[in-house]
N, C-alpha and C positions, 0 to 999 in steps of 0.2 A: 504494500500500500504506500509506503514512503520510499523515497530515494528515486534514482533514475530507473526508467523502464528498462526491462530486459531486452537485449537484442534477440530477435527471432532467428534461431539457427535452422537452416534447411540442410538435409542430407544430400549427398550427390544424386541419389535416386530421385528425390523430390525435385531438385533443380533440373535434372534431365527430363523428367516428365513435364514440368512446367515449360521448359524450352520447346519441347516437342509439340505442346499444345498452344504455343505462342502466347502464353499467359504472363511471361516475365520479360523484362529487359535486364540482361546480365551485364553488369559494369565491372570490368577487371581493373583494379586500382594499382596494379603493378606498373613498373616503369616501362616505357616503350620498347626497349631492347628485350626485356623479359617477355613482354606480350608478343613481340615479333617472333621470338624463338619458339614459343609454344603457348597455345591458348585453347580455350574451349570454343568450339564453333558457335558463332552467333554473338559472342561477347563483344562489347565495345570497350575501348581503352580510355580511361580517365585517370591518369597517374596520381597517386597519393601525394607526390611531391608538389603538385600544383592543384591539388583537389580543392574545388570550390563548389559546395552544395548548390549554390544558386545557378551555376553554369552546367549542371547535369543535363544531358539531352532529354527532350520530351519523350516520355515513355508511351504516349498514345493510349493512356488508360490501363497500361500494364503495370504490374508491380515491379519496382526496381529492386534487384537483388545485387548486393556487392560481393566481390570475390577477390582474394589475394592468394598468395602462394600457400600459406598455412592457415589463414583465417583470422589471425590476431589483428592484423592491420586493417582488414575489411571491417572488423568490429570497431576499430578506431574511427574509420570513415563514417560508420553508422552514427557514432557519437558526435562527429562533426555536423552531420545532417541534423541531428536533434537540436544541437546548440544553435543552428541556423534556422530552426523552425520548419525544416522539411520533414514530411511524414515518410521517411525512409528508415526502416528498422530491421530489414532482413538481410542476412548474408549466408554464403555457403560455408557451413561449419567445416573446418579443416582445409578449406580452400582447394587449390589445384592439386595439392598432395593427396587429399582425401578423394578427389575426383578420379585421379589416376589409380589410386589403391583400390577403388571400386571397379576398376577395369573399363572405365568409360573413355571414349576416344577424345583425342586432342588433335589440333591442327598445328603442324610444325612449319616454320619458315614463312 
């Protein structure tokens, strides 16, 4: 009841299903070189180093889900969104590492 609201954690399977259903906009907050080397298909890159919640792309009515390599920094980006008054509270728990551990595909290069 008190304190900051909890970040909503999605599993890799939940993110995959939501991407397949076109229900989410996945925002990868890793740096451009990391994103270029390997990413989840359909993700958009908005680097954490220049992250501005007000400048996030229009999701067209979809839920924005944030993602990083391991999940910790995407949770930090969720906190930045909260402080900026943006209703973005969801991230991929475990990030790209969890995605790959679940055997889900990535795009390289």
